[in-house]
DRENKOLKE-958482 format. One record per residue: residue in one letter; x, y, z of N, C-alpha, C, O in turn; residue number from 0. Coordinates in nm, 4 decimals. Atoms other than C-alpha are relative to their C-alpha. Example, Ala and Ser with C-alpha at 12.3 -4.5 7.8 and 13.67 -1.06 7.14 Angstrom:
# residues 2
A;0.0890;-0.1190;0.0000;1.2300;-0.4500;0.7800;0.0900;0.1200;0.0000;0.1936;0.1181;0.0665;0
S;-0.0820;-0.1190;-0.0060;1.3670;-0.1060;0.7140;-0.0770;0.1090;0.0730;-0.0261;0.2198;0.0899;1
//
This chain:
# residues 97
X;0.0825;-0.1189;0.0000;0.0000;0.0000;0.0000;0.0867;0.1249;0.0000;0.1946;0.1268;0.0592;0
X;-0.0737;-0.1262;0.0088;0.1141;0.3517;-0.0733;-0.0211;0.0824;0.1270;-0.1197;0.0655;0.1987;1
X;0.0082;-0.0917;-0.1137;0.1784;0.6135;0.1922;-0.1095;0.1021;-0.0284;-0.0969;0.1786;-0.1240;2
X;0.1142;-0.0888;0.0279;-0.1523;0.8086;0.2154;0.0245;0.1429;0.0500;-0.0476;0.1915;0.1372;3
X;-0.0374;-0.1323;-0.0489;0.0103;1.1499;0.2596;-0.1142;0.1005;-0.0126;-0.1357;0.1816;0.0776;4
X;0.1109;-0.0937;0.0183;-0.2878;1.3393;0.1181;-0.1059;-0.0141;0.1085;-0.1550;0.0857;0.1612;5
X;0.1002;0.0253;-0.1043;-0.5288;1.1764;0.3642;0.0532;0.0428;0.1367;-0.0207;0.0996;0.2171;6
X;-0.0588;-0.0382;-0.1293;-0.2907;1.2306;0.6562;0.0041;0.1519;0.0138;-0.0284;0.2051;0.1199;7
X;-0.0025;-0.1470;-0.0050;-0.2453;1.5985;0.5709;-0.1402;0.0576;0.0171;-0.1597;0.1550;0.0898;8
X;0.1393;-0.0446;-0.0139;-0.6214;1.6402;0.5350;-0.0482;-0.0229;0.1442;-0.1146;0.0632;0.2019;9
X;0.0381;0.0271;-0.1386;-0.6745;1.4753;0.8748;0.0688;0.0961;0.0961;0.0075;0.1418;0.1926;10
X;-0.0706;-0.0938;-0.0872;-0.4086;1.6961;1.0325;-0.0626;0.1389;-0.0103;-0.0807;0.2064;0.0910;11
X;0.0666;-0.1296;0.0168;-0.5706;2.0070;0.8850;-0.1319;0.0033;0.0767;-0.1611;0.1000;0.1470;12
X;0.1286;0.0047;-0.0688;-0.9103;1.8998;1.0168;0.0177;-0.0001;0.1519;-0.0607;0.0625;0.2233;13
X;-0.0276;0.0002;-0.1431;-0.7645;1.8310;1.3606;0.0362;0.1401;0.0480;-0.0144;0.1856;0.1506;14
X;-0.0439;-0.1333;-0.0403;-0.5977;2.1725;1.3756;-0.1109;0.1043;-0.0109;-0.1076;0.2059;0.0584;15
X;0.1125;-0.0916;0.0152;-0.9193;2.3436;1.2626;-0.1231;-0.0443;0.0795;-0.2320;0.0104;0.0621;16
X;0.1070;0.0523;-0.0854;-1.1311;2.1477;1.5145;-0.1191;-0.0513;-0.0811;-0.2339;-0.0360;-0.0397;17
X;0.1052;0.0611;0.0814;-1.3284;1.9760;1.2392;-0.0036;-0.1502;0.0289;0.0996;-0.2101;0.0592;18
X;0.0051;0.1457;-0.0193;-1.4544;1.6197;1.2781;0.0691;-0.0725;-0.1145;0.0610;-0.0301;-0.2298;19
X;-0.0679;0.0798;0.1024;-1.2496;1.3582;1.0932;0.0102;-0.1431;0.0486;-0.0002;-0.1703;0.1682;20
X;-0.0122;0.1429;-0.0312;-1.2070;0.9826;1.0810;0.1296;-0.0506;-0.0611;0.1336;-0.0793;-0.1807;21
X;-0.1263;0.0490;0.0549;-0.8442;0.8711;1.0449;-0.0102;-0.1482;-0.0364;-0.0840;-0.2239;0.0267;22
X;-0.0015;0.1389;0.0459;-0.7790;0.5450;0.8620;0.1095;-0.0768;0.0738;0.2007;-0.1312;0.0116;23
X;-0.1049;0.0610;-0.0806;-0.5743;0.4032;1.1488;0.0100;-0.1508;-0.0186;0.1197;-0.2064;-0.0137;24
X;-0.0051;0.1457;0.0159;-0.6710;0.0406;1.0931;0.0771;-0.0400;-0.1250;0.1500;-0.1392;-0.1241;25
X;-0.0647;0.0338;0.1262;-0.5449;0.0430;0.7353;0.1401;0.0581;-0.0129;0.2263;-0.0023;-0.0768;26
X;-0.1261;-0.0713;0.0206;-0.2548;0.2885;0.7614;0.0636;0.0440;0.1319;0.1163;0.1549;0.1409;27
X;-0.0512;-0.0387;-0.1309;-0.1443;0.2861;1.1257;0.1487;0.0344;-0.0052;0.1933;0.1265;0.0633;28
X;-0.1442;-0.0267;0.0074;0.2249;0.2746;1.0331;0.0278;0.1363;-0.0639;0.1208;0.2060;-0.0233;29
X;-0.0174;-0.1298;0.0654;0.1907;0.5780;0.8054;-0.0348;0.1139;0.0961;0.0353;0.2150;0.1006;30
X;0.0367;-0.1026;-0.0974;0.0115;0.7784;1.0753;0.1057;0.0100;0.1100;0.1388;0.1200;0.1543;31
X;-0.1057;-0.0012;-0.1007;0.2754;0.6765;1.3299;0.1252;0.0681;-0.0542;0.1864;0.1500;0.0143;32
X;-0.1180;-0.0620;0.0606;0.5564;0.7727;1.0920;-0.0185;0.1509;-0.0144;0.0737;0.2276;0.0133;33
X;0.0260;-0.1432;0.0145;0.3946;1.1092;1.0204;0.0049;0.0705;0.1358;0.0631;0.1783;0.1480;34
X;-0.0016;-0.0595;-0.1332;0.3405;1.1789;1.3900;0.1406;0.0132;0.0556;0.1752;0.1154;0.1149;35
X;-0.1387;-0.0064;-0.0480;0.7007;1.0954;1.4746;0.0817;0.1008;-0.0802;0.1684;0.1683;-0.0248;36
X;-0.0702;-0.0982;0.0838;0.8256;1.3050;1.1807;-0.0311;0.1426;0.0456;0.0597;0.2242;0.0612;37
X;0.0404;-0.1347;-0.0426;0.6276;1.6116;1.2900;0.0549;0.0290;0.1402;0.0975;0.1411;0.1680;38
X;-0.0564;-0.0162;-0.1337;0.7381;1.5569;1.6515;0.1497;0.0266;-0.0069;0.2023;0.1104;0.0665;39
X;-0.1437;-0.0190;0.0185;1.0994;1.5309;1.5379;0.0301;0.1426;-0.0482;0.1226;0.2069;0.0013;40
X;-0.0204;-0.1374;0.0476;1.0709;1.8602;1.3448;-0.0218;0.1023;0.1111;0.0558;0.1968;0.1259;41
X;0.0264;-0.0919;-0.1109;0.9173;2.0347;1.6442;0.1110;-0.0068;0.1034;0.1484;0.0953;0.1611;42
X;-0.1099;0.0158;-0.0953;1.1910;1.8930;1.8667;0.1264;0.0697;-0.0460;0.1984;0.1280;0.0351;43
X;-0.1175;-0.0715;0.0518;1.4625;2.0287;1.6398;-0.0207;0.1507;0.0110;0.0726;0.2243;0.0430;44
X;0.0290;-0.1427;-0.0092;1.2929;2.3671;1.6340;0.0071;0.0531;0.1408;0.0395;0.1699;0.1625;45
X;-0.0014;-0.0424;-0.1401;1.2710;2.3773;2.0109;0.1388;0.0444;0.0444;0.1518;0.1394;0.1216;46
X;-0.1366;-0.0311;-0.0418;1.6494;2.3853;2.0493;0.0835;0.0593;-0.1131;0.2064;0.0568;-0.1064;47
X;-0.0699;-0.0485;0.1195;1.7402;2.5449;1.7161;0.1106;0.0997;0.0339;0.2224;0.0875;-0.0161;48
X;-0.0997;-0.1032;-0.0298;1.9205;2.8453;1.8636;0.0395;0.0028;0.1479;0.0865;0.1047;0.1984;49
X;-0.0394;0.0092;-0.1406;1.9802;2.7280;2.2196;0.1519;-0.0203;0.0073;0.2032;-0.1169;-0.0491;50
X;-0.1467;0.0087;0.0027;2.3508;2.7874;2.2920;0.0588;-0.1176;0.0771;0.1719;-0.1577;0.0498;51
X;-0.0566;0.1053;-0.0847;2.3921;2.5078;2.5498;-0.0698;-0.1340;-0.0137;-0.0584;-0.2184;0.0752;52
X;0.0715;0.1264;0.0173;2.1799;2.2261;2.4110;0.0976;-0.1124;-0.0330;0.2025;-0.0900;-0.0933;53
X;-0.0779;0.1190;0.0339;2.3194;1.8756;2.3841;-0.0294;-0.0400;-0.1438;-0.1265;0.0069;-0.2030;54
X;0.0162;0.0393;0.1405;2.3584;1.7090;2.0432;-0.1348;-0.0675;-0.0231;-0.1969;-0.0461;-0.1272;55
X;0.1259;0.0704;0.0193;2.0507;1.4892;2.0969;-0.1191;0.0959;0.0086;-0.2253;0.0676;-0.0469;56
X;0.1047;-0.1020;-0.0028;1.8436;1.7995;2.1770;-0.0043;0.0743;-0.1333;-0.1125;0.1005;-0.1860;57
X;-0.0050;-0.0614;0.1321;1.9609;1.9694;1.8568;-0.0619;-0.0912;-0.1055;-0.1260;-0.0444;-0.1996;58
X;0.0515;0.0974;0.0964;1.8675;1.6508;1.6717;-0.1488;-0.0274;0.0186;-0.2075;-0.0969;-0.0643;59
X;0.1423;0.0200;-0.0220;1.5132;1.6546;1.8166;-0.0356;-0.1356;0.0577;-0.1526;-0.1738;0.0592;60
X;0.0243;0.1360;-0.0480;1.5532;1.3099;1.9700;-0.0736;-0.0032;0.1340;-0.1415;-0.1012;0.1648;61
X;0.0702;-0.0046;-0.1282;1.4221;1.4152;2.3102;-0.1505;0.0027;-0.0171;-0.2233;-0.0611;0.0589;62
X;0.1440;-0.0068;0.0251;1.0807;1.4983;2.1688;-0.0547;-0.1329;-0.0495;-0.1646;-0.1737;-0.0119;63
X;0.0437;0.1302;0.0505;1.0592;1.1682;1.9846;-0.0021;-0.1015;0.1141;-0.0957;-0.1808;0.1248;64
X;-0.0024;0.0913;-0.1150;1.1605;0.9771;2.2977;-0.1157;0.0285;0.0945;-0.1728;-0.0638;0.1525;65
X;0.1095;-0.0391;-0.0884;0.9003;1.1720;2.4964;-0.1314;-0.0631;-0.0432;-0.2121;-0.1016;0.0414;66
X;0.1226;0.0623;0.0507;0.6236;1.0354;2.2721;-0.0102;-0.1434;0.0515;-0.1166;-0.1857;0.0967;67
X;0.0010;0.1390;-0.0453;0.7217;0.6788;2.3621;-0.0108;-0.0108;0.1514;-0.0804;-0.0984;0.2026;68
X;0.0041;0.0026;-0.1467;0.7751;0.7539;2.7321;-0.1401;0.0357;0.0497;-0.1927;-0.0318;0.1381;69
X;0.1339;-0.0390;-0.0427;0.4404;0.9327;2.7697;-0.1017;-0.1080;-0.0350;-0.1912;-0.1364;0.0446;70
X;0.0913;0.1084;0.0375;0.2598;0.6559;2.5796;0.0135;-0.1181;0.0954;-0.0866;-0.1771;0.1361;71
X;-0.0222;0.1099;-0.0934;0.4186;0.3934;2.8039;-0.0579;0.0320;0.1375;-0.1182;-0.0541;0.2016;72
X;0.0552;-0.0424;-0.1284;0.3241;0.5914;3.1144;-0.1519;-0.0109;0.0008;-0.2096;-0.0664;0.0944;73
X;0.1461;0.0070;0.0079;-0.0393;0.6260;3.0036;-0.0476;-0.1446;-0.0085;-0.1471;-0.1812;0.0541;74
X;0.0379;0.1396;0.0130;-0.0543;0.2600;2.9054;0.0088;-0.0706;0.1358;-0.0807;-0.1468;0.1722;75
X;-0.0177;0.0636;-0.1302;0.0804;0.1513;3.2459;-0.1031;0.0462;0.1031;-0.1471;-0.0327;0.1868;76
X;0.0977;-0.0535;-0.0953;-0.1582;0.3762;3.4383;-0.1383;-0.0606;-0.0237;-0.2089;-0.0936;0.0715;77
X;0.1349;0.0466;0.0328;-0.4699;0.2544;3.2552;-0.0072;-0.1526;-0.0091;-0.1157;-0.2086;0.0061;78
X;0.0001;0.1458;0.0182;-0.3670;-0.1119;3.2038;-0.0646;-0.0766;0.1154;-0.1347;-0.1743;0.0889;79
X;0.0658;0.0753;-0.1081;-0.4778;-0.2253;3.5543;-0.1531;0.0024;-0.0071;-0.2190;-0.0839;0.0510;80
X;0.1456;-0.0063;0.0148;-0.8324;-0.1199;3.4628;-0.0515;-0.0999;-0.1033;-0.1721;-0.1217;-0.1148;81
X;0.0285;0.1013;0.1017;-0.8207;-0.3813;3.1832;-0.1061;0.0419;-0.1023;-0.2045;-0.0293;-0.1223;82
X;0.0956;-0.0386;0.1040;-1.0024;-0.1847;2.9117;0.0091;-0.0945;-0.1199;0.1138;-0.1536;-0.1466;83
X;0.0047;0.0865;0.1166;-1.1076;-0.3781;2.6051;0.0898;0.0551;-0.1105;0.0950;0.1764;-0.1311;84
X;-0.0877;-0.0362;0.1122;-0.8598;-0.3740;2.3114;0.1103;0.0978;0.0400;0.1466;0.1844;-0.0396;85
X;-0.1023;-0.0915;-0.0483;-0.5939;-0.1963;2.5194;0.1380;-0.0525;-0.0379;0.1747;-0.1642;-0.0014;86
X;-0.1353;0.0390;0.0389;-0.2451;-0.2081;2.3701;0.0884;0.1243;-0.0039;0.0403;0.2368;-0.0175;87
X;-0.0927;-0.1125;0.0060;0.0666;0.0052;2.3725;-0.0063;0.0695;-0.1345;-0.0076;0.1925;-0.1403;88
X;0.0079;-0.0603;0.1338;0.0483;0.0577;1.9945;-0.1290;0.0806;-0.0152;-0.1298;0.1841;-0.0819;89
X;0.1244;-0.0760;0.0053;-0.3123;0.1684;2.0344;0.0124;0.1344;0.0694;-0.0405;0.2346;0.0214;90
X;-0.0221;-0.1268;-0.0704;-0.2080;0.4321;2.2873;0.0931;0.0885;-0.0808;0.0734;0.2098;-0.0880;91
X;-0.1000;-0.0761;0.0737;0.0852;0.5374;2.0729;-0.0585;0.0699;-0.1224;-0.0197;0.1827;-0.1527;92
X;0.0490;-0.0585;0.1253;-0.1147;0.6014;1.7547;-0.1454;0.0443;0.0045;-0.1929;0.1061;-0.0908;93
X;0.1436;-0.0266;-0.0007;-0.4749;0.6432;1.8661;-0.0309;0.1482;0.0137;0.0422;0.2234;0.0782;94
X;0.0464;-0.1382;-0.0113;-0.6610;0.9690;1.8297;-0.1139;0.0091;0.1010;-0.1730;0.1160;0.1160;95
X;0.1106;-0.0005;-0.0960;-0.9176;0.8716;2.0953;0.0472;0.0365;0.1372;-0.0327;0.0418;0.2306;96
//
C-alpha cells in the first residue's frame, strides 16, 4: 500500500481546525505513526534550534521523539490495571481517541 500522505495531511488540517475527521488508522497505522514521529521530530529540532547550550541529541530533536514513547508507556501503564477492552501500547501510541 502507498503512503496516504494526502489523507494524513487532510486529517491533520481537520484536527488543527477542530473539524470532525475519521483517520484510517486500521489500514494505515504505520503511516500515521511515521507522520506523527516526523512532525514531533521537526518540532523537537525547532525547540532547540538556537539554544547555545543544548546537547547534540536535543539539537537533533531526539528528546521529543523519545518523549512520545515515554508518555505513551506511562499512560498505558496507568490505565492497564483497569483492563479496558482492546488496550495495547500501539493503540495508545497512535490512537486519536
